[in-house]
N, CA, C and O atoms as a DFTB+ gen file, in Angstrom:
632 C
 N C O
     1  1     -60.810      38.687     -85.772
     2  2     -59.692      39.241     -85.355
     3  2     -58.717      38.880     -85.982
     4  3     -58.552      37.660     -85.959
     5  1     -57.792      39.608     -86.695
     6  2     -56.808      38.669     -87.342
     7  2     -55.093      39.859     -87.068
     8  3     -54.741      41.035     -87.164
     9  1     -54.632      38.709     -86.752
    10  2     -52.987      39.867     -86.033
    11  2     -52.522      38.626     -86.794
    12  3     -52.694      37.407     -86.803
    13  1     -51.548      40.000     -87.700
    14  2     -50.462      39.724     -88.680
    15  2     -48.908      39.816     -87.940
    16  3     -48.858      40.618     -87.007
    17  1     -47.866      39.211     -88.201
    18  2     -46.440      39.174     -87.439
    19  2     -46.014      40.251     -88.456
    20  3     -46.269      40.212     -89.660
    21  1     -45.238      41.350     -87.726
    22  2     -44.082      41.875     -88.713
    23  2     -42.988      41.093     -89.097
    24  3     -42.519      40.286     -88.294
    25  1     -42.532      41.220     -90.186
    26  2     -41.326      40.548     -90.581
    27  2     -40.431      40.423     -89.251
    28  3     -40.087      41.350     -88.519
    29  1     -40.086      38.832     -89.090
    30  2     -39.180      38.764     -87.871
    31  2     -37.342      39.225     -88.161
    32  3     -36.697      38.987     -89.183
    33  1     -36.891      39.877     -86.991
    34  2     -35.784      39.772     -86.933
    35  2     -34.457      39.078     -87.359
    36  3     -34.576      37.916     -86.970
    37  1     -33.685      39.175     -87.750
    38  2     -32.493      38.331     -87.933
    39  2     -32.236      37.439     -86.919
    40  3     -31.544      38.135     -86.177
    41  1     -32.331      36.350     -86.385
    42  2     -31.685      35.909     -85.290
    43  2     -30.204      35.167     -85.770
    44  3     -29.911      34.882     -86.931
    45  1     -29.541      34.987     -84.813
    46  2     -28.008      33.925     -85.362
    47  2     -28.867      32.758     -85.277
    48  3     -29.857      32.660     -84.552
    49  1     -28.321      31.703     -86.235
    50  2     -28.866      30.394     -85.887
    51  2     -30.177      30.244     -86.347
    52  3     -30.649      29.172     -85.968
    53  1     -31.172      31.118     -87.225
    54  2     -32.267      31.088     -87.412
    55  2     -32.394      31.093     -89.112
    56  3     -31.510      31.362     -89.925
    57  1     -33.419      30.808     -89.289
    58  2     -33.961      31.584     -90.477
    59  2     -34.875      32.569     -90.790
    60  3     -36.027      32.697     -90.375
    61  1     -33.924      33.608     -91.967
    62  2     -34.786      34.978     -92.186
    63  2     -35.763      34.579     -93.687
    64  3     -35.406      34.078     -94.753
    65  1     -37.006      35.014     -93.244
    66  2     -37.407      35.646     -94.598
    67  2     -36.898      36.552     -95.775
    68  3     -36.185      37.554     -95.739
    69  1     -37.385      36.005     -96.655
    70  2     -37.113      37.147     -97.445
    71  2     -38.191      37.993     -97.633
    72  3     -39.229      37.383     -97.889
    73  1     -38.311      39.494     -97.578
    74  2     -39.352      40.171     -97.356
    75  2     -40.324      39.950     -98.231
    76  3     -41.389      39.537     -97.770
    77  1     -40.222      40.139     -99.513
    78  2     -41.317      39.811    -100.099
    79  2     -42.094      38.238    -100.084
    80  3     -43.306      38.126    -100.268
    81  1     -41.298      37.215     -99.868
    82  2     -41.559      36.120     -99.294
    83  2     -42.758      36.041     -97.952
    84  3     -43.648      35.211     -97.766
    85  1     -42.336      37.358     -97.073
    86  2     -42.881      37.206     -95.704
    87  2     -44.390      37.810     -96.219
    88  3     -45.445      37.473     -95.682
    89  1     -44.322      38.516     -97.062
    90  2     -46.008      39.230     -97.192
    91  2     -46.562      38.101     -98.063
    92  3     -47.767      37.964     -97.850
    93  1     -46.045      37.178     -99.047
    94  2     -47.099      35.835     -99.392
    95  2     -47.274      35.197     -98.404
    96  3     -48.362      35.304     -97.839
    97  1     -46.432      34.471     -97.960
    98  2     -46.675      33.537     -96.908
    99  2     -47.586      34.490     -95.602
   100  3     -47.994      33.589     -94.870
   101  1     -47.875      35.287     -95.244
   102  2     -48.458      35.718     -94.263
   103  2     -49.764      35.510     -95.133
   104  3     -50.594      34.730     -94.664
   105  1     -50.001      36.025     -96.162
   106  2     -51.327      36.430     -97.085
   107  2     -51.805      34.583     -96.743
   108  3     -52.686      34.097     -96.035
   109  1     -50.972      34.095     -97.438
   110  2     -51.399      32.235     -97.365
   111  2     -51.985      31.665     -96.099
   112  3     -52.970      30.961     -95.876
   113  1     -50.736      32.390     -95.090
   114  2     -51.795      31.661     -93.670
   115  2     -52.852      32.218     -93.591
   116  3     -53.887      31.554     -93.536
   117  1     -52.866      33.793     -93.561
   118  2     -54.218      34.627     -93.662
   119  2     -55.496      33.994     -94.009
   120  3     -56.501      33.723     -93.353
   121  1     -55.124      33.824     -95.353
   122  2     -56.384      32.653     -96.658
   123  2     -56.755      31.719     -95.572
   124  3     -57.759      31.754     -94.861
   125  1     -55.559      30.692     -95.565
   126  2     -55.762      29.410     -94.729
   127  2     -57.032      29.696     -93.084
   128  3     -57.832      28.943     -92.530
   129  1     -56.736      30.714     -92.906
   130  2     -57.281      30.773     -91.438
   131  2     -58.920      31.271     -91.481
   132  3     -59.841      31.006     -90.708
   133  1     -58.877      32.212     -92.877
   134  2     -60.261      32.026     -93.630
   135  2     -60.832      30.995     -94.561
   136  3     -61.923      31.161     -95.105
   137  1     -60.245      30.155     -94.702
   138  2     -61.166      28.986     -95.355
   139  2     -61.522      28.046     -94.470
   140  3     -62.403      27.270     -94.840
   141  1     -60.891      27.856     -92.974
   142  2     -60.757      26.558     -92.582
   143  2     -61.576      27.211     -91.050
   144  3     -62.036      26.620     -90.073
   145  1     -61.496      28.589     -91.380
   146  2     -62.300      29.249     -89.644
   147  2     -61.693      28.490     -88.385
   148  3     -62.206      28.044     -87.359
   149  1     -60.609      28.519     -88.794
   150  2     -59.544      28.286     -87.351
   151  2     -59.505      29.322     -86.668
   152  3     -59.751      30.449     -87.099
   153  1     -59.164      29.016     -85.440
   154  2     -58.782      30.214     -84.110
   155  2     -57.643      30.776     -84.574
   156  3     -57.770      31.936     -84.966
   157  1     -56.250      30.151     -84.664
   158  2     -55.431      30.940     -84.843
   159  2     -54.166      30.049     -85.865
   160  3     -54.494      28.867     -85.962
   161  1     -53.207      30.279     -86.407
   162  2     -52.235      29.423     -86.670
   163  2     -51.244      30.093     -87.002
   164  3     -51.333      31.261     -87.382
   165  1     -49.867      29.274     -86.879
   166  2     -48.690      29.457     -86.902
   167  2     -47.482      28.491     -88.077
   168  3     -47.271      27.324     -88.407
   169  1     -47.059      29.592     -88.309
   170  2     -45.645      28.620     -89.208
   171  2     -44.820      28.607     -88.482
   172  3     -44.629      29.746     -88.055
   173  1     -43.817      27.508     -87.843
   174  2     -42.992      28.063     -87.538
   175  2     -41.816      26.833     -87.831
   176  3     -42.097      25.749     -88.343
   177  1     -40.579      27.207     -87.435
   178  2     -39.229      26.212     -87.827
   179  2     -39.096      25.237     -86.592
   180  3     -39.423      25.483     -85.431
   181  1     -38.459      23.894     -87.176
   182  2     -38.240      22.770     -86.151
   183  2     -37.102      23.336     -85.333
   184  3     -36.649      22.520     -84.530
   185  1     -36.464      24.644     -85.331
   186  2     -35.793      25.126     -84.358
   187  2     -36.393      25.706     -83.447
   188  3     -35.673      26.426     -82.756
   189  1     -37.833      25.649     -83.085
   190  2     -38.565      26.162     -81.733
   191  2     -38.958      27.603     -82.164
   192  3     -39.633      28.209     -81.332
   193  1     -38.651      28.277     -83.344
   194  2     -39.140      29.744     -83.159
   195  2     -40.190      30.285     -84.485
   196  3     -39.709      30.091     -85.601
   197  1     -41.137      30.735     -84.454
   198  2     -42.317      30.839     -85.157
   199  2     -41.536      32.032     -85.914
   200  3     -40.657      32.843     -85.623
   201  1     -42.326      31.708     -87.045
   202  2     -42.034      32.811     -88.215
   203  2     -42.771      33.733     -88.679
   204  3     -42.413      34.823     -89.127
   205  1     -44.340      33.094     -88.528
   206  2     -45.477      33.758     -88.839
   207  2     -46.680      33.440     -87.947
   208  3     -46.567      32.325     -87.437
   209  1     -47.586      33.968     -87.673
   210  2     -48.638      33.728     -87.072
   211  2     -49.878      34.491     -87.246
   212  3     -49.786      35.696     -87.481
   213  1     -51.221      33.835     -87.144
   214  2     -52.461      34.824     -87.783
   215  2     -53.545      34.401     -86.707
   216  3     -53.237      33.624     -85.804
   217  1     -54.565      34.824     -86.801
   218  2     -55.459      34.750     -86.108
   219  2     -55.311      36.043     -84.651
   220  3     -54.753      37.119     -84.436
   221  1     -56.567      34.676     -83.670
   222  2     -56.295      35.369     -82.567
   223  2     -55.150      35.221     -81.342
   224  3     -55.462      34.691     -80.276
   225  1     -54.104      35.620     -81.536
   226  2     -53.192      34.705     -80.840
   227  2     -51.839      36.226     -80.956
   228  3     -51.619      36.507     -82.134
   229  1     -51.233      36.883     -80.191
   230  2     -50.214      37.505     -79.742
   231  2     -48.856      36.829     -79.579
   232  3     -48.902      35.601     -79.503
   233  1     -47.622      37.422     -79.510
   234  2     -46.426      37.304     -79.513
   235  2     -46.683      36.280     -78.586
   236  3     -47.138      35.238     -79.056
   237  1     -46.470      36.350     -77.213
   238  2     -46.169      35.557     -76.281
   239  2     -46.731      34.299     -76.788
   240  3     -46.008      33.398     -77.213
   241  1     -48.514      34.196     -76.734
   242  2     -48.977      33.113     -77.444
   243  2     -48.124      32.045     -78.232
   244  3     -47.624      30.986     -77.851
   245  1     -48.126      32.658     -79.424
   246  2     -47.628      32.322     -80.819
   247  2     -46.324      32.055     -79.971
   248  3     -46.259      30.836     -80.124
   249  1     -45.291      32.366     -79.215
   250  2     -43.744      31.284     -78.580
   251  2     -44.387      30.453     -78.290
   252  3     -44.449      29.553     -79.128
   253  1     -45.121      30.283     -77.136
   254  2     -45.661      29.130     -76.548
   255  2     -46.305      27.993     -77.181
   256  3     -46.093      26.817     -76.885
   257  1     -47.167      28.448     -78.138
   258  2     -47.779      27.656     -78.775
   259  2     -46.618      26.747     -79.854
   260  3     -46.496      25.522     -79.844
   261  1     -46.011      27.505     -80.554
   262  2     -44.988      26.879     -81.289
   263  2     -43.883      25.903     -80.275
   264  3     -43.437      24.900     -80.833
   265  1     -43.497      26.126     -79.026
   266  2     -42.740      25.276     -78.211
   267  2     -43.523      24.379     -78.126
   268  3     -42.831      23.418     -77.790
   269  1     -44.713      24.001     -78.227
   270  2     -45.410      22.790     -77.955
   271  2     -45.713      22.370     -79.435
   272  3     -45.859      21.148     -79.418
   273  1     -45.839      22.756     -80.457
   274  2     -46.362      22.086     -81.543
   275  2     -44.700      21.764     -82.489
   276  3     -44.617      20.862     -83.324
   277  1     -43.774      22.491     -82.210
   278  2     -42.399      21.786     -82.412
   279  2     -42.343      20.374     -81.822
   280  3     -42.030      19.427     -82.544
   281  1     -42.589      20.236     -80.743
   282  2     -41.742      19.080     -79.976
   283  2     -42.726      17.885     -80.457
   284  3     -42.284      16.737     -80.511
   285  1     -44.365      18.239     -80.880
   286  2     -45.231      17.409     -81.291
   287  2     -44.917      16.834     -82.621
   288  3     -45.201      15.661     -82.864
   289  1     -44.207      17.789     -83.703
   290  2     -44.087      17.371     -84.854
   291  2     -42.845      16.712     -84.659
   292  3     -42.848      15.548     -85.059
   293  1     -41.692      17.154     -84.115
   294  2     -40.554      16.475     -83.807
   295  2     -40.488      14.630     -83.481
   296  3     -39.888      13.683     -83.989
   297  1     -41.021      14.732     -82.866
   298  2     -41.473      13.356     -81.995
   299  2     -42.594      12.420     -83.338
   300  3     -42.574      11.197     -83.477
   301  1     -43.247      13.134     -83.953
   302  2     -43.985      12.496     -85.068
   303  2     -43.066      11.855     -85.949
   304  3     -43.002      10.635     -86.104
   305  1     -42.186      12.908     -86.661
   306  2     -41.012      12.702     -87.382
   307  2     -40.234      11.763     -86.507
   308  3     -40.000      10.830     -87.276
   309  1     -39.667      11.446     -85.281
   310  2     -39.193      10.384     -85.126
   311  2     -39.498       9.404     -85.192
   312  3     -38.904       8.461     -85.715
   313  1     -40.936       9.433     -84.443
   314  2     -41.548       7.665     -84.475
   315  2     -41.360       7.490     -85.898
   316  3     -40.667       6.482     -86.032
   317  1     -41.669       8.031     -87.124
   318  2     -41.753       7.548     -88.051
   319  2     -40.376       7.241     -88.453
   320  3     -40.106       6.103     -88.836
   321  1     -39.779       7.855     -88.417
   322  2     -38.654       7.104     -88.730
   323  2     -38.255       5.811     -88.149
   324  3     -38.084       4.808     -88.842
   325  1     -38.061       5.852     -86.459
   326  2     -38.211       4.887     -86.127
   327  2     -38.723       3.902     -86.608
   328  3     -37.944       2.949     -86.624
   329  1     -39.697       3.699     -87.013
   330  2     -40.862       3.016     -87.170
   331  2     -40.759       2.594     -89.177
   332  3     -41.639       1.948     -89.745
   333  1     -40.006       2.928     -89.605
   334  2     -39.908       3.347     -90.622
   335  2     -41.101       3.670     -91.606
   336  3     -41.078       3.379     -92.802
   337  1     -41.951       4.185     -91.085
   338  2     -43.243       4.484     -91.770
   339  2     -43.333       5.764     -92.446
   340  3     -44.338       6.183     -93.020
   341  1     -41.989       6.481     -92.318
   342  2     -42.001       7.670     -92.955
   343  2     -42.816       8.846     -92.313
   344  3     -43.486       8.701     -91.290
   345  1     -42.677      10.236     -93.128
   346  2     -42.847      11.688     -92.628
   347  2     -44.090      11.791     -92.118
   348  3     -44.903      11.196     -92.826
   349  1     -44.595      12.344     -91.105
   350  2     -46.008      12.347     -90.808
   351  2     -46.831      13.349     -92.004
   352  3     -46.432      14.509     -92.108
   353  1     -47.581      13.041     -92.587
   354  2     -48.564      14.320     -93.169
   355  2     -49.338      15.418     -92.773
   356  3     -49.240      16.599     -93.107
   357  1     -50.266      14.760     -91.874
   358  2     -50.783      15.297     -90.801
   359  2     -51.037      15.097     -89.845
   360  3     -51.688      14.054     -89.896
   361  1     -50.933      15.568     -88.397
   362  2     -51.331      15.199     -87.279
   363  2     -51.945      16.291     -86.196
   364  3     -51.518      17.364     -85.771
   365  1     -53.456      15.320     -85.883
   366  2     -54.618      15.710     -85.857
   367  2     -54.260      15.096     -83.965
   368  3     -53.864      13.957     -83.715
   369  1     -54.536      16.205     -82.864
   370  2     -54.895      16.376     -81.848
   371  2     -56.116      16.510     -81.086
   372  3     -56.226      17.348     -80.192
   373  1     -56.801      15.914     -81.329
   374  2     -58.109      16.391     -80.828
   375  2     -58.706      16.566     -79.482
   376  3     -58.105      15.918     -78.625
   377  1     -59.705      17.248     -79.052
   378  2     -59.656      18.091     -77.737
   379  2     -60.985      17.728     -77.594
   380  3     -61.511      17.379     -78.651
   381  1     -61.965      17.692     -76.221
   382  2     -63.256      18.011     -76.515
   383  2     -64.265      18.950     -76.715
   384  3     -65.489      18.903     -76.593
   385  1     -63.070      20.258     -77.224
   386  2     -64.265      21.287     -78.086
   387  2     -63.060      22.342     -79.432
   388  3     -62.971      23.454     -79.953
   389  1     -62.346      20.931     -79.398
   390  2     -61.870      21.627     -80.715
   391  2     -60.636      20.273     -81.579
   392  3     -60.971      19.124     -81.866
   393  1     -59.322      20.861     -81.800
   394  2     -58.389      20.065     -82.510
   395  2     -57.210      20.919     -82.987
   396  3     -57.296      21.851     -83.787
   397  1     -56.165      20.501     -82.424
   398  2     -54.909      20.911     -83.114
   399  2     -54.494      20.244     -84.143
   400  3     -54.332      19.025     -84.078
   401  1     -54.219      21.078     -85.450
   402  2     -53.741      20.334     -86.547
   403  2     -52.154      20.619     -86.964
   404  3     -51.640      21.734     -86.880
   405  1     -51.564      19.601     -87.361
   406  2     -50.267      19.919     -87.615
   407  2     -49.805      19.530     -88.988
   408  3     -50.542      18.670     -89.469
   409  1     -48.541      19.992     -89.989
   410  2     -48.374      19.058     -90.990
   411  2     -46.765      20.106     -91.411
   412  3     -46.381      21.264     -91.576
   413  1     -46.335      18.794     -91.411
   414  2     -44.753      19.283     -91.948
   415  2     -44.633      20.284     -92.903
   416  3     -45.613      20.233     -93.646
   417  1     -43.520      21.571     -93.352
   418  2     -43.835      22.351     -94.279
   419  2     -42.171      22.207     -94.889
   420  3     -41.245      22.971     -94.617
   421  1     -42.120      20.964     -95.802
   422  2     -40.736      20.854     -96.013
   423  2     -39.867      20.370     -95.085
   424  3     -40.422      20.037     -94.038
   425  1     -38.539      20.202     -95.125
   426  2     -37.695      19.323     -93.492
   427  2     -37.835      20.286     -92.797
   428  3     -38.265      19.748     -91.777
   429  1     -37.760      22.062     -92.437
   430  2     -37.230      22.543     -91.480
   431  2     -38.542      23.460     -90.837
   432  3     -38.554      24.409     -90.053
   433  1     -39.456      22.837     -91.433
   434  2     -40.746      24.050     -91.221
   435  2     -41.892      23.172     -90.948
   436  3     -41.926      21.982     -91.262
   437  1     -42.945      23.891     -90.276
   438  2     -44.197      22.994     -89.637
   439  2     -44.944      24.467     -89.640
   440  3     -44.581      25.637     -89.525
   441  1     -46.617      23.522     -89.903
   442  2     -47.786      24.646     -89.981
   443  2     -48.334      23.837     -88.414
   444  3     -48.040      22.729     -87.966
   445  1     -49.177      24.859     -87.895
   446  2     -49.936      24.374     -86.600
   447  2     -50.983      25.184     -86.752
   448  3     -50.790      26.400     -86.790
   449  1     -52.188      24.686     -86.858
   450  2     -53.938      25.358     -86.749
   451  2     -54.663      24.794     -85.491
   452  3     -54.913      23.619     -85.222
   453  1     -54.966      26.051     -84.711
   454  2     -55.967      25.271     -83.752
   455  2     -57.666      25.519     -84.291
   456  3     -57.887      26.537     -84.948
   457  1     -58.378      24.931     -84.105
   458  2     -59.649      25.219     -84.654
   459  2     -60.775      24.646     -83.804
   460  3     -60.388      23.611     -83.263
   461  1     -61.979      24.942     -83.509
   462  2     -63.055      24.708     -82.758
   463  2     -63.826      23.634     -83.503
   464  3     -64.575      22.928     -82.829
   465  1     -63.749      23.452     -84.616
   466  2     -64.721      22.660     -85.692
   467  2     -64.232      21.284     -85.708
   468  3     -63.807      20.926     -86.807
   469  1     -64.188      20.503     -84.854
   470  2     -63.848      18.851     -85.397
   471  2     -64.412      18.193     -86.237
   472  3     -63.909      17.100     -86.495
   473  1     -65.727      18.634     -87.011
   474  2     -66.280      17.970     -87.581
   475  2     -65.699      18.171     -89.253
   476  3     -65.779      17.391     -90.202
   477  1     -65.198      19.312     -89.173
   478  2     -64.472      19.457     -90.492
   479  2     -62.744      19.386     -90.455
   480  3     -62.091      20.343     -90.871
   481  1     -62.223      18.413     -90.028
   482  2     -60.986      18.093     -89.787
   483  2     -61.090      17.491     -91.127
   484  3     -60.520      18.356     -91.794
   485  1     -61.399      16.691     -91.851
   486  2     -60.649      15.959     -93.319
   487  2     -60.468      17.399     -94.238
   488  3     -59.352      17.646     -94.694
   489  1     -61.964      18.629     -94.568
   490  2     -61.833      19.655     -95.351
   491  2     -60.525      20.741     -94.656
   492  3     -59.906      21.533     -95.366
   493  1     -60.355      20.628     -93.615
   494  2     -58.859      21.229     -92.709
   495  2     -57.736      20.754     -93.282
   496  3     -57.032      21.485     -93.980
   497  1     -57.443      19.475     -93.050
   498  2     -56.776      18.652     -93.027
   499  2     -56.037      19.086     -95.520
   500  3     -54.964      19.315     -96.080
   501  1     -57.316      18.950     -95.898
   502  2     -56.872      19.336     -97.314
   503  2     -56.758      20.713     -97.427
   504  3     -56.147      21.112     -98.418
   505  1     -57.162      21.470     -96.715
   506  2     -56.551      22.891     -97.007
   507  2     -55.306      23.022     -96.399
   508  3     -54.729      24.048     -96.760
   509  1     -54.644      22.286     -95.541
   510  2     -53.489      22.491     -95.249
   511  2     -52.351      21.846     -96.229
   512  3     -51.281      22.419     -96.438
   513  1     -52.655      20.767     -96.723
   514  2     -51.798      20.261     -98.196
   515  2     -51.727      21.134     -99.376
   516  3     -50.785      21.257    -100.158
   517  1     -52.780      21.677     -99.382
   518  2     -52.767      22.718    -100.689
   519  2     -51.863      23.958     -99.852
   520  3     -51.118      24.477    -100.683
   521  1     -51.685      24.602     -98.478
   522  2     -51.444      25.618     -97.965
   523  2     -49.483      24.971     -98.217
   524  3     -48.598      25.450     -98.925
   525  1     -49.470      24.021     -97.490
   526  2     -47.620      23.419     -97.864
   527  2     -47.069      23.410     -99.141
   528  3     -45.904      23.765     -99.320
   529  1     -48.023      22.919    -100.336
   530  2     -47.471      22.945    -101.575
   531  2     -47.093      24.455    -101.934
   532  3     -46.022      24.808    -102.428
   533  1     -48.200      25.308    -101.586
   534  2     -48.153      26.734    -101.991
   535  2     -47.134      27.505    -101.404
   536  3     -46.893      28.626    -101.853
   537  1     -46.471      27.014    -100.401
   538  2     -45.858      27.781     -99.365
   539  2     -44.523      27.773     -99.396
   540  3     -43.764      28.736     -99.286
   541  1     -44.147      26.098     -99.624
   542  2     -43.019      25.569     -99.090
   543  2     -41.678      26.220    -100.219
   544  3     -40.538      25.926     -99.857
   545  1     -41.756      26.733    -101.010
   546  2     -40.845      26.749    -102.105
   547  2     -40.678      28.554    -101.707
   548  3     -39.665      29.171    -102.035
   549  1     -41.782      29.180    -101.005
   550  2     -41.411      30.257    -100.425
   551  2     -40.710      30.165     -98.862
   552  3     -40.764      31.165     -98.147
   553  1     -40.267      29.326     -98.532
   554  2     -39.604      29.386     -96.925
   555  2     -38.152      29.167     -97.061
   556  3     -37.921      28.726     -98.187
   557  1     -37.300      29.276     -96.496
   558  2     -35.905      29.661     -96.979
   559  2     -35.162      28.074     -97.181
   560  3     -35.922      27.115     -97.047
   561  1     -33.960      27.845     -97.442
   562  2     -33.635      26.585     -97.727
   563  2     -33.807      25.673     -96.353
   564  3     -34.040      25.943     -95.175
   565  1     -33.601      24.602     -97.014
   566  2     -33.498      23.336     -95.580
   567  2     -32.440      23.678     -94.865
   568  3     -31.392      23.173     -95.267
   569  1     -32.330      24.633     -93.583
   570  2     -31.792      24.931     -92.466
   571  2     -30.903      24.126     -92.072
   572  3     -29.692      23.995     -92.245
   573  1     -31.810      23.541     -91.439
   574  2     -31.286      22.412     -90.547
   575  2     -30.661      21.230     -91.041
   576  3     -29.724      20.824     -90.354
   577  1     -30.989      20.487     -92.208
   578  2     -29.860      19.330     -92.863
   579  2     -29.062      20.169     -93.398
   580  3     -28.138      19.518     -93.887
   581  1     -28.894      21.436     -93.599
   582  2     -27.605      22.161     -94.191
   583  2     -26.378      22.082     -93.418
   584  3     -25.233      22.055     -93.869
   585  1     -26.833      22.039     -91.905
   586  2     -26.060      22.242     -91.127
   587  2     -25.290      21.371     -90.420
   588  3     -24.790      21.599     -89.318
   589  1     -25.189      20.272     -91.120
   590  2     -25.017      18.794     -90.539
   591  2     -24.918      18.159     -89.491
   592  3     -24.172      17.262     -89.100
   593  1     -25.881      18.801     -89.003
   594  2     -26.439      18.225     -87.343
   595  2     -24.997      18.347     -86.395
   596  3     -24.027      18.769     -87.024
   597  1     -24.829      18.102     -85.319
   598  2     -24.101      17.712     -84.342
   599  2     -23.972      16.223     -84.213
   600  3     -24.946      15.483     -84.071
   601  1     -22.758      15.827     -84.268
   602  2     -22.464      14.401     -83.917
   603  2     -21.392      14.287     -82.890
   604  3     -20.490      15.115     -82.764
   605  1     -21.552      13.108     -82.084
   606  2     -21.100      12.610     -81.307
   607  2     -19.696      12.762     -80.883
   608  3     -19.447      11.676     -81.405
   609  1     -18.611      13.105     -80.435
   610  2     -17.557      13.108     -80.298
   611  2     -16.917      11.737     -80.414
   612  3     -17.498      10.780     -79.901
   613  1     -15.612      11.547     -81.134
   614  2     -15.050      10.437     -81.592
   615  2     -14.719       9.258     -79.776
   616  3     -14.378       9.728     -78.691
   617  1     -14.943       7.996     -80.044
   618  2     -15.061       7.220     -79.089
   619  2     -16.233       7.271     -78.084
   620  3     -16.294       6.558     -77.082
   621  1     -17.059       8.088     -78.413
   622  2     -18.454       8.654     -77.018
   623  2     -19.633       7.536     -77.893
   624  3     -19.689       7.414     -79.117
   625  1     -20.358       6.929     -77.043
   626  2     -21.168       6.218     -77.630
   627  2     -22.785       6.764     -77.118
   628  3     -22.770       7.687     -76.304
   629  1     -23.619       6.445     -77.383
   630  2     -24.796       6.815     -77.256
   631  2     -25.241       5.989     -76.135
   632  3     -26.395       6.086     -75.716
């Protein structure tokens, strides 16, 4: 059963998808789930809000999962910077009966899939790489890096 997300309302300090791009992104996400037989998938902003969902996942579930996925993606990004290894391309968390697969989509967004089939992780990683290539230009501009971030006040050390 596929559940699609209606176009999200524009919230303060969040990105809003162009209505035309919303439909294209939703089609790409639905196709990714069909191709990988994943249970569900979420496209989310690194600000912590989900933009799209597909599969067997309701609104509350999508928000909860997005909170966890955002933190895992940001932790991997921070470790990559700290160790000078670069951006994580694919993050896999294996469980006894499935796996969570995450990937960054541009600088401000991520994709997460939950699958029961850990035997096909290589194929899933390839499908995710294709998705990120096709979806990146449909997402809003890199909203987080354009805000300049928060700098400590003068004289304050960390």
